[in-house]
N, C-alpha and C positions, 0 to 999 in steps of 0.2 A: 504494500500500500504506500502511496505517495504522501509524504507529510508536508511538503513544501506548499507555498502559495500557488493558487491556480495560475497556470501559465499558458500563453498562446505561443505556438512555435511558428516558424517561417511560413509553413503551408496553410496557416490559419486554424489548424486544429488546436483544441484546448485539452489540457490535462488538469483535472480538478484535484484540489486537496482531498485526500482520502480515497482517491480512485485506485482500483486494483490493477496491477500490471503483472506481466510474466517476465521473469528473468530470462533473457535470451543469450547471455554471455557476459564476459568481462567488459568493462568500459573500454572504449576504443579511441577516446581523445586524450591527449597527453595530460591535461589537467586532472583527469579522473582516474587514470591508470593506477592500480593498487589502492585506490580510495573509493571506488564505486563499481557499478555494474550497468549493463545496458538492459532496459526494459521495453517491452511492447505492451501498449494499452489496447483496449477494445476498439478504439477508433483507428487502429493500425499505426498510430504515432509511436515512434521509437525515440527514446531519450537516454543519454548517459546521465546517470544520477549518482550523487555522493551517497554513501551508506547512511550518513546521519539524516538523510531525507526519506528514508525507507523504514518500514517495519513489516513484520509478518502478520500482524493482527490489525483490524481496522482501528483508526485513531479514535480517541475519545470524542464524544459530542462537543460541539462548539459551545462556549458560554451562552447562557440564555436560551438554549435549545434551537439556535439558528442553524440553518443548513447552507452549505456551499451552493452558490448560484441563486439563493433566495433574494428577491427584491425587497428592500426595506426603505423606510422613510426616516429622515432625520427630523426629530421633534424638538431638538434643542435649539440654542441660538445659532446664528450664522457663524461659521468657522472661516477664518481668513488665514491662508498659508503665507509663508515668507515670500513666495513669488507673486503675491497679490491675488491669486485665485481664491474664490470663495465657494463654499458649500452652503446652500440655503435650504 
């Protein structure tokens, strides 16, 4: 299971936090060799992933019972980031 943040790869396919994948071999990129493995996910996306981003059991539920991919609404005050962008 993938423990990292949901990510979109170059071909536009997404791999979600908590998604199950199959190990297809050792990592094949220099930065991950001896530190990771290569996984294939149900959407046929393959990724080299560090071992610390993987587990054999599904990850625990997210705080508040929220689910990956769920659409939520901010009910607090407007948040302004350092770059000036705002979430309302």
